N, C-alpha and C positions, 0 to 999 in steps of 0.2 A: 623870591617874591618877598617884598618887606613884609613885615608884621602889621604894618597899616592897612592892608589891603583884605584883612579878613573883616568879613561883614556878617553882622548881627542881625538878626530879624525885630523889628520895630513893635510888633504886635504885643510881647510881653509889657513894654515900656508903656503903651496904651492902655495896656488891660490896668496897671501899676497906677497909672493916673486917676482912671476911671474909678478906681477903688479910693485912694487917697484923696482925689480931689474932684468928686463927683458933680457934673454939670449942675448948676442950681437952675430953680425955676425963677425967670425973668431976671437975672441976673445979668446976662449980656457982657458978664467980663471975664467970662472962664477963660478965654485963651491969655489974656493978661494974668490972670491967677495962675495958670499952669507955667506959663513962661517964666514968670518970676521966681517961681518953685525950681524950675528947672536951671535958672540962670543965664537964658537966653533972651533974646529980642522976641517980640510978639509976632515978628515976621518971620524970623527963623523957624518957629514953633508952629505956624500955619503951614508953612514948607513941610516941616517933619511930620505932621498928621498926615500926610498923604504916600510918604515915601514907606516902602517895604523894608526896607534895609538901610544900615548905618554901621559906619566903620567902627570896630571894636575900641578905638581910642576915644571916638565921640562916644559911645554907649558908657564907656568907664567914667568919663568926665560927667555926663549927665547923670548918674546913679550917684556918684559922690557929691555932686550938687543937691541933690534929696537927700542928703545925708544916709544914703545906702550903700554897702558894697554891691555891685553888679551881680554878685551871686544869690542875691536878695529879688532881684527883677527878673533875671534870666535864671531860672534853675539848671540850665546846661551851660552854663557860662563857660567852665573849664573845660569842655568837650568841644565848643565853640571857637576857642582862642587859644588852645593847645593843640594845632595840629601839626 
C-alpha cells in the first residue's frame, strides 16, 4: 500500500483553526480567511470542513502552509504516519 493512503483525522486541524483564526462576529469572511491561511481555495476549504479524514500528504501540506510542523497540529503525527 502506498504511503499516500494513510488517513489523518481532520478534527485537530479544525481545532487549531478555531484557536488561531476564531470565527468573528459579523465578519462573514471566516471561510476566506481560513482558506487563505491554508493556501487553498475557499471551495476546497468548505469541503474540507465536513471531511473526517484527509491523506497524510494533504495534512502535511496544510500544516506547512500555516507555517507549522504537522506535529504541532496532530500531536500523534508520527504514530499516524509511521505504520
